[in-house]
C-alpha positions in Angstrom: 94.8 174.2 -117.2 96.4 176.8 -115.6 95.8 180.0 -114.7 97.6 183.9 -114.6 96.2 186.8 -113.2 97.3 190.2 -115.5 96.7 193.0 -113.6 94.8 196.2 -115.2 94.2 199.9 -113.9 90.5 200.8 -112.9 89.8 204.3 -113.8 86.3 205.1 -111.9 84.7 208.3 -111.5 84.0 209.6 -107.5 80.8 208.0 -107.8 81.6 205.1 -108.9 84.8 205.3 -106.6 81.9 205.2 -103.7 80.5 202.8 -104.2 83.6 200.8 -104.5 84.9 201.9 -101.0 81.9 200.6 -99.6 81.7 197.2 -101.0 85.1 197.5 -100.3 84.5 198.5 -96.4 81.5 195.6 -96.0 83.5 193.0 -97.4 86.3 193.1 -94.9 83.6 193.8 -92.1 81.5 190.4 -93.4 85.3 188.3 -93.5 85.9 189.4 -89.8 82.4 188.4 -88.6 82.4 184.8 -90.6 85.8 184.9 -89.4 84.7 185.2 -85.1 81.9 182.5 -85.9 84.2 180.2 -87.8 86.8 180.2 -84.8 84.0 180.3 -82.1 81.9 177.6 -83.3 85.1 175.5 -85.3 82.8 175.7 -88.0 85.5 175.4 -91.4 83.7 173.6 -93.6 82.3 175.4 -96.4 78.8 174.5 -96.4 78.7 174.5 -92.0 79.9 178.0 -92.3 77.5 179.5 -95.1 74.2 177.5 -93.0 75.4 179.6 -89.7 76.5 182.9 -91.7 74.9 183.7 -94.9 71.7 184.8 -93.9 73.5 187.7 -91.6 75.8 188.3 -94.5 73.2 189.0 -96.7 71.1 191.3 -94.1 73.7 192.8 -92.0 76.7 193.4 -94.2 73.8 194.2 -97.5 76.0 191.9 -100.1 74.8 190.0 -102.9 74.3 186.5 -102.9 77.6 185.9 -105.1 79.7 187.7 -102.4 78.2 186.1 -99.6 79.3 183.3 -101.0 82.9 185.1 -101.9 83.5 186.1 -98.2 82.7 182.4 -96.8 85.5 181.0 -99.1 88.1 183.5 -98.1 87.5 182.7 -94.5 87.1 179.4 -94.9 91.0 179.3 -96.3 92.2 180.5 -92.8 92.1 177.1 -91.0 94.6 176.8 -89.1 95.8 179.8 -88.9 95.9 183.1 -86.4 92.7 185.1 -85.9 93.8 187.9 -88.1 91.9 190.3 -89.0 91.0 191.1 -92.4 91.6 195.1 -93.6 89.1 196.2 -96.7 91.6 196.3 -99.5 90.3 193.5 -101.8 87.1 191.9 -102.8 87.1 188.4 -104.6 85.0 187.7 -107.8 84.5 184.8 -109.8 82.5 184.6 -113.2 79.0 185.7 -112.1 80.0 189.1 -110.4 82.5 190.3 -113.1 82.7 190.6 -117.1 84.9 192.2 -118.9 84.6 193.9 -122.5 88.4 193.9 -124.0 87.2 196.2 -126.8 85.8 198.3 -125.1 88.2 198.4 -121.9 85.8 198.1 -119.6 84.7 195.7 -116.7 81.6 195.4 -114.6 81.1 194.6 -111.5 78.5 194.3 -108.7 78.9 196.2 -105.6 76.6 196.7 -102.5 75.0 199.4 -105.1 73.8 197.6 -107.4 76.3 196.5 -110.8 78.7 199.1 -112.5 80.8 199.5 -115.0 84.4 200.4 -115.1 86.9 202.1 -117.6 89.8 200.5 -117.4 93.6 200.6 -118.8 95.0 197.7 -121.0 98.3 197.6 -122.2 99.4 195.9 -125.4 100.7 192.7 -123.2 97.6 191.8 -121.0 95.7 192.6 -124.2 97.1 189.5 -125.5 96.4 187.5 -122.4 93.1 188.7 -122.2 92.5 187.6 -126.0 94.6 185.0 -125.8 92.9 183.2 -122.4 90.3 180.5 -123.1 88.0 182.0 -120.2 88.3 184.5 -117.7 87.4 182.6 -113.9 86.7 185.6 -111.9 89.4 188.1 -110.4 90.5 189.8 -107.2 89.2 193.7 -106.7 92.1 195.7 -105.0 92.3 199.2 -103.1 95.9 200.3 -102.2 97.2 204.2 -101.8 93.6 205.6 -103.6 94.4 203.9 -106.5 91.9 200.6 -108.5 93.0 197.6 -109.9 91.5 194.7 -110.9 93.5 191.1 -111.1 91.6 188.8 -114.1 92.1 185.1 -113.4 92.8 183.8 -117.1 92.7 180.1 -118.0 95.1 179.7 -120.9 95.9 176.4 -122.3 99.1 174.8 -121.3 101.9 174.5 -124.2 103.4 171.0 -124.8 106.5 170.2 -122.6 109.4 170.1 -124.3 111.7 166.6 -123.5 115.0 168.7 -122.0 118.0 167.9 -123.7 119.7 168.6 -119.9 118.7 171.2 -117.7 120.6 174.7 -116.8 120.9 174.6 -113.2 120.6 178.2 -111.8 122.5 179.2 -108.5 120.5 181.8 -106.6 122.5 184.3 -104.9 122.5 187.6 -102.7 126.1 188.6 -104.3 125.3 187.6 -107.4 121.1 187.4 -108.1 121.8 184.3 -110.1 124.6 182.1 -111.9 124.0 179.9 -114.2 125.7 176.4 -115.2 126.8 178.2 -118.7 128.8 180.2 -116.7 126.6 183.3 -117.1 126.4 186.1 -114.6 123.5 188.1 -113.4 125.3 190.6 -111.0 122.9 192.1 -107.8 125.3 194.8 -107.1 123.0 197.5 -108.3 120.3 195.7 -106.1 122.5 195.8 -103.4 123.4 199.2 -103.2 119.5 200.5 -103.7 118.8 198.1 -101.0 121.0 199.6 -98.6 120.3 203.4 -99.3 116.5 202.7 -99.0 117.3 200.9 -95.9 119.9 204.0 -95.0 117.0 206.4 -96.1 115.2 204.4 -94.0 116.5 204.3 -90.5 117.5 208.6 -90.9 113.6 208.8 -91.1 112.7 206.6 -88.4 115.3 208.0 -86.4 114.4 212.1 -87.3 110.0 210.9 -86.1 108.8 214.6 -87.6 105.4 214.5 -89.9 107.5 215.2 -92.4 110.1 212.6 -92.1 106.7 210.1 -91.8 105.1 211.4 -95.2 108.5 210.9 -97.1 108.6 207.3 -95.5 104.7 207.1 -96.9 106.4 208.4 -100.1 108.8 206.0 -100.7 107.4 202.5 -99.4 107.1 200.5 -102.2 109.7 201.7 -104.4 112.5 199.0 -103.4 109.8 196.4 -103.7 108.8 197.4 -107.4 112.7 198.0 -108.3 113.6 194.3 -107.0 110.8 192.6 -108.6 111.6 194.8 -112.2 114.9 193.3 -111.4 113.6 189.5 -111.0 111.3 189.6 -113.6 114.2 190.9 -116.5 117.3 188.1 -114.9 113.4 185.5 -114.7 113.4 185.8 -118.8 116.7 185.6 -119.7 116.9 182.9 -117.5 114.2 181.0 -119.2 114.4 182.7 -123.1 117.9 180.5 -123.3 116.7 177.2 -121.7 113.8 177.3 -124.5 116.4 178.5 -127.4 118.4 175.4 -126.4 116.0 173.2 -125.6 116.7 172.6 -121.5 115.1 172.0 -118.7 115.4 174.8 -115.4 116.9 173.1 -112.4 116.8 175.7 -109.2 117.8 174.9 -105.6 114.3 174.5 -103.2 115.5 177.0 -100.1 112.4 176.9 -98.4 112.8 177.8 -95.5 116.7 178.7 -95.1 116.3 182.4 -93.5 115.0 179.7 -90.7 118.3 177.0 -91.0 120.8 180.2 -91.6 122.8 181.9 -88.7 124.6 185.3 -89.3 125.6 188.4 -87.4 123.5 191.0 -86.9 125.0 193.6 -89.8 124.0 190.5 -92.7 120.8 189.7 -91.5 119.1 192.3 -92.9 120.3 191.2 -96.6 119.5 188.1 -96.0 115.8 188.8 -95.2 115.4 191.3 -97.9 116.7 188.4 -100.1 113.9 188.0 -102.8 114.9 184.4 -104.2 111.4 183.5 -103.7 109.9 186.3 -105.5 112.5 185.8 -108.2 112.2 181.5 -108.9 108.1 182.1 -108.9 108.5 184.2 -111.9 111.1 181.8 -113.3 108.5 179.1 -112.5 105.3 180.8 -114.6 107.4 181.8 -117.2 108.9 178.6 -118.0 105.0 176.7 -117.7 103.8 179.5 -120.5 106.9 178.3 -122.5 107.0 174.9 -121.4 109.9 174.5 -120.5 110.6 172.3 -117.7 111.4 173.2 -114.0 113.1 170.7 -111.6 113.9 171.8 -107.6 116.7 170.0 -105.8 117.8 169.5 -102.6 120.5 172.1 -102.4 122.6 170.6 -99.7 126.6 171.0 -100.7 126.0 171.9 -103.6 128.9 174.6 -103.8 130.9 172.0 -101.7 131.3 169.5 -104.3 133.7 169.6 -106.5 132.0 169.0 -110.3 135.9 167.9 -111.4 136.0 164.7 -108.7 133.0 164.8 -106.5 135.2 165.9 -103.3 132.5 167.3 -101.1 134.2 169.3 -98.1 133.8 173.2 -96.4 137.6 174.1 -97.2 136.5 173.4 -100.8 135.3 177.4 -100.4 138.1 179.6 -99.5 136.4 183.0 -99.5 133.0 183.9 -100.9 133.2 184.0 -104.4 136.0 181.4 -105.4 136.0 177.6 -105.4 139.4 175.3 -104.8 139.1 171.7 -104.8 141.4 170.8 -102.1 141.8 166.6 -103.4 142.2 168.0 -107.2 142.8 171.5 -107.3 139.7 172.5 -109.7 139.0 175.9 -108.8 137.1 178.5 -110.4 133.9 180.8 -109.8 131.8 179.1 -106.7 128.3 180.0 -108.1 129.2 178.6 -111.4 130.5 175.0 -110.1 127.3 175.6 -107.8 125.1 175.9 -110.9 126.5 172.9 -112.4 126.0 170.8 -109.4 122.0 172.0 -110.3 121.9 170.8 -113.4 123.7 167.5 -112.8 121.6 166.5 -109.7 118.6 167.4 -111.7 119.7 165.3 -114.9 119.5 162.3 -112.2 115.9 162.8 -110.7 114.6 164.0 -114.2 113.0 160.9 -114.5 110.6 160.9 -111.2 111.0 165.0 -111.4 106.5 165.1 -112.1 106.6 163.0 -108.3 109.4 164.4 -106.4 108.1 168.3 -107.4 104.9 166.6 -105.8 106.0 165.4 -103.0 107.7 168.5 -101.8 105.4 170.6 -102.4 105.7 172.0 -105.7 102.8 171.8 -108.6 102.5 172.2 -112.2 99.9 174.8 -112.2 100.6 178.3 -110.8 98.6 179.6 -108.3 97.4 183.1 -110.2 98.8 185.4 -108.2 101.6 187.0 -110.3 100.8 189.7 -111.9 101.7 190.5 -115.4 102.2 193.9 -116.3 104.1 194.1 -119.7 106.6 191.1 -118.9 
């Protein structure tokens, strides 16, 4: 079984929106109160924390029984993390306090002012996912910039995983978003130009500092992120479709912690920190799971310095960012392509133990319900 989070826009009237706002605010206040108690008394066990704060959550904040339990569950996840307060922007729901009518396009939610029924917009792709789901496990109500959305957690049967005939290696990068072992390049030129344009615009507006500049900064916030997410959706769909069509698995590098490991000059740091490799990897991951395509993460060390012809590994094999030329055998070509070939070969070697390797490195077969689907 896997969970997929399907995002739908809500269209509440003024009265219902006010009820939702009060619920979001009280939910956040209750979370902050429970968090204070948890830190003060070092109580993180679900049942112990419930005994300590449940009655207060019901009486002081006016939450229903199930909303109070959702507060305790959310706060319990903060164990070992910094005491950062919760913001009033979302509420967690389970099956008992959320129900969906797909045909009528409505969702029923529990609030501090009773149960409300809210119209919502469902696209054709979202409708298909909701209809084919075995069940809806719950969801998250989100308020953002005056708009309301519901993220519904849909439980789906995992498709049969294919027995791969080799692996499609994929090298993720900044100049080229991705390059596969077949030699296909997904250029990042347009995305990087958009990022640079927004970065320059933000710098100018922040330097100006007027009220109109601040309004414009607020207006353009999120545009760059949405554009990058759209590009990553498009690239991930192409990669997964190719692997499925050719009966291969997908191999990616395990790039976690790369921002801390890499040392760059100051002008290059902004480019590195805006590199959305994790987002692209997660999109490839959940799309591959839904298509039954095996996904393997491999050790990234020296994938771009190893010669795919003779195996010689040396820094001098990369005379430039784009070019690979082996100093021993003279084999040369596009560096990203050769890196992708090496990634695919490493995946083929660890394939028999891929499940154990991925589990040991924190990768699991079931995708967490955090990836939204909007017509992808």
